[in-house]
Wavefront OBJ file of the C-alpha trace (Angstrom):
o trace
v -13.416 12.554 -1.072
v -12.741 13.001 2.618
v -11.144 16.178 3.931
v -9.712 14.172 6.830
v -5.981 14.084 7.289
v -4.302 10.711 7.508
v -0.950 10.641 9.252
v 1.640 7.913 8.728
v 3.324 6.207 11.674
v 6.270 3.880 11.023
v 5.752 0.424 12.498
v 8.344 -1.291 14.668
v 8.967 -5.025 15.069
v 6.912 -4.846 18.280
v 3.866 -3.907 16.140
v 3.803 -7.263 14.312
v 0.904 -8.665 16.352
v -1.192 -5.539 15.759
v -0.533 -5.655 12.009
v -1.504 -9.345 12.000
v -4.730 -8.588 13.910
v -5.651 -5.776 11.492
v -4.948 -8.078 8.535
v -7.130 -10.851 9.979
v -9.999 -8.434 10.575
v -9.790 -6.777 7.153
v -9.167 -9.884 5.063
v -12.061 -11.897 6.566
v -14.429 -9.015 5.791
v -13.165 -8.147 2.282
v -11.922 -11.312 0.617
v -14.650 -13.978 1.126
v -16.442 -12.556 -1.926
v -13.215 -12.919 -3.945
v -11.193 -15.850 -2.549
v -11.978 -19.240 -1.052
v -11.630 -19.353 2.762
v -8.759 -21.835 2.377
v -6.818 -19.346 0.253
v -7.471 -16.502 2.689
v -6.089 -18.622 5.564
v -3.106 -19.738 3.427
v -2.218 -16.158 2.476
v -2.659 -14.744 5.988
v -0.426 -17.467 7.432
v 2.132 -16.951 4.651
v 2.320 -13.141 4.647
v 1.404 -12.224 8.213
v 3.180 -14.662 10.484
v 4.358 -12.412 13.361
v 7.906 -13.747 13.107
v 7.935 -12.955 9.361
v 6.563 -9.456 9.983
v 9.109 -8.735 12.723
v 11.927 -9.888 10.459
v 10.747 -7.744 7.511
v 10.384 -4.646 9.681
v 13.676 -5.155 11.526
v 15.593 -5.626 8.258
v 14.532 -2.183 7.040
v 14.034 -3.554 3.545
v 10.237 -3.367 3.915
v 8.734 -0.305 5.564
v 5.421 -0.878 7.342
v 3.338 2.117 8.383
v 0.062 2.617 10.174
v -2.584 5.021 8.933
v -3.626 7.311 11.773
v -6.930 9.147 11.935
v -7.065 11.371 15.003
v -4.353 9.217 16.581
v -6.248 5.941 15.971
v -4.596 3.216 13.877
v -7.131 2.515 11.127
v -5.013 0.625 8.604
v -1.500 -0.086 7.404
v 0.734 -0.287 4.382
v 4.064 -1.812 3.444
v 6.437 -0.746 0.714
v 9.907 -1.479 -0.577
v 12.173 -0.599 -3.478
v 10.609 -1.529 -6.790
v 12.050 -3.266 -9.823
v 13.225 -0.047 -11.481
v 15.387 2.786 -10.222
v 13.285 5.400 -8.431
v 10.320 3.043 -8.089
v 8.567 2.216 -4.812
v 6.398 -0.903 -4.705
v 3.397 -0.711 -2.390
v 3.034 -4.353 -1.366
v 0.285 -3.876 1.221
v -2.415 -1.224 1.532
v -5.303 -1.983 3.874
v -7.886 0.106 5.671
v -10.200 -1.233 8.404
v -13.566 -1.923 6.785
v -15.550 0.442 9.037
v -13.632 3.278 7.312
v -14.391 2.164 3.744
v -16.532 4.405 1.553
v -15.566 7.625 3.336
v -12.672 8.767 1.142
v -10.159 7.701 3.777
v -8.505 5.163 1.475
v -7.804 7.976 -0.980
v -6.571 10.186 1.869
v -4.191 7.440 3.028
v -3.023 6.850 -0.536
v -2.398 10.575 -0.994
v -0.301 10.600 2.193
v 1.786 7.748 0.773
v 2.107 9.500 -2.597
v 3.299 12.692 -0.858
v 5.824 10.632 1.109
v 7.071 8.961 -2.091
v 7.477 12.359 -3.748
v 9.430 13.644 -0.724
v 11.766 10.661 -1.196
v 12.225 11.602 -4.885
v 10.486 8.462 -6.128
v 9.613 8.532 -9.820
v 6.805 5.996 -9.609
v 4.686 3.848 -7.320
v 3.593 0.349 -8.286
v 1.217 -2.094 -6.669
v -0.726 -5.264 -7.306
v -4.459 -5.547 -6.706
v -6.677 -8.591 -7.056
v -8.558 -8.209 -10.328
v -11.853 -8.898 -8.502
v -11.264 -6.298 -5.766
v -13.333 -3.660 -7.565
v -13.532 -1.183 -4.672
v -9.734 -1.065 -4.293
v -9.284 -0.879 -8.053
v -11.624 2.155 -8.232
v -9.637 3.856 -5.445
v -6.347 3.341 -7.260
v -7.750 4.532 -10.597
v -9.256 7.639 -8.936
v -5.823 8.441 -7.545
v -4.026 8.272 -10.890
v -2.812 4.665 -11.080
v -3.206 2.767 -14.333
v -3.027 -0.939 -15.148
v 0.221 -1.852 -16.878
v -0.282 -5.626 -17.052
v -2.105 -8.577 -15.546
v -0.142 -11.075 -13.489
v -1.125 -14.615 -12.508
v 1.198 -15.909 -9.783
v 1.196 -19.441 -8.361
v 1.804 -19.001 -4.625
v 1.731 -22.603 -3.430
v -0.935 -24.768 -1.907
v -2.661 -24.908 -5.304
v -3.533 -21.197 -5.050
v -2.895 -18.286 -7.396
v -2.937 -14.509 -7.147
v -4.757 -13.033 -10.163
v -3.752 -9.378 -10.088
v -3.590 -6.142 -11.998
v -0.101 -4.657 -11.791
v -0.647 -0.905 -11.511
v 1.624 2.109 -11.732
v 1.478 5.772 -10.811
v 4.101 7.984 -12.422
v 5.328 10.770 -10.177
v 6.533 13.500 -12.509
v 9.052 15.974 -11.296
v 7.215 18.981 -9.994
v 7.782 22.243 -11.829
v 7.901 25.315 -9.627
v 5.026 27.744 -10.005
v 5.574 31.373 -11.045
v 6.067 32.529 -7.443
v 8.242 29.614 -6.324
v 12.012 29.507 -6.606
v 13.465 26.952 -8.986
v 15.426 24.137 -7.346
v 19.176 24.699 -7.260
v 21.130 23.432 -10.238
v 23.282 20.356 -9.608
v 26.982 21.079 -9.094
v 29.036 21.089 -12.269
l 1 2 3 4 5 6 7 8 9 10 11 12 13 14 15 16 17 18 19 20 21 22 23 24 25 26 27 28 29 30 31 32 33 34 35 36 37 38 39 40 41 42 43 44 45 46 47 48 49 50 51 52 53 54 55 56 57 58 59 60 61 62 63 64 65 66 67 68 69 70 71 72 73 74 75 76 77 78 79 80 81 82 83 84 85 86 87 88 89 90 91 92 93 94 95 96 97 98 99 100 101 102 103 104 105 106 107 108 109 110 111 112 113 114 115 116 117 118 119 120 121 122 123 124 125 126 127 128 129 130 131 132 133 134 135 136 137 138 139 140 141 142 143 144 145 146 147 148 149 150 151 152 153 154 155 156 157 158 159 160 161 162 163 164 165 166 167 168 169 170 171 172 173 174 175 176 177 178 179 180 181 182 183 184 185 186
């Protein structure tokens, strides 16, 4: 695991083209072993149209963030409220391929987990392609577990064949030298 620190930088609507460019670069390096080129193009055009990205970011309902390593943008994520109260759904989590295998994915994930805890989230969920073994190993190493498999028809004759994963974020209990949190008002 890397000892590098990953910082999170909120994206703005003006960052849509950069997110799209990162997605194009990452997807064409990672997914050809998993998906047909036609499906990769379909999904990139569907999920990463700059106008769509700008709209999602501007609405505030989906939060996009860049992963920063020494000030350089090396990846991005997107998350929104999940299906259950206190749940955050991580809908996108991508790291530029030149940074794979260095523990930086885990470092970025830990930064997101810390952020979720600071927002009092009780769990994080995500979907990962069942054939994306490297990503699956990263999620498992960081405490996620598979809760179900999901096959989703997305149009164009294509499907997403995913593991739905969850990480429970238990309430932290103060240590012996830490003050207990204040009791709620009566």
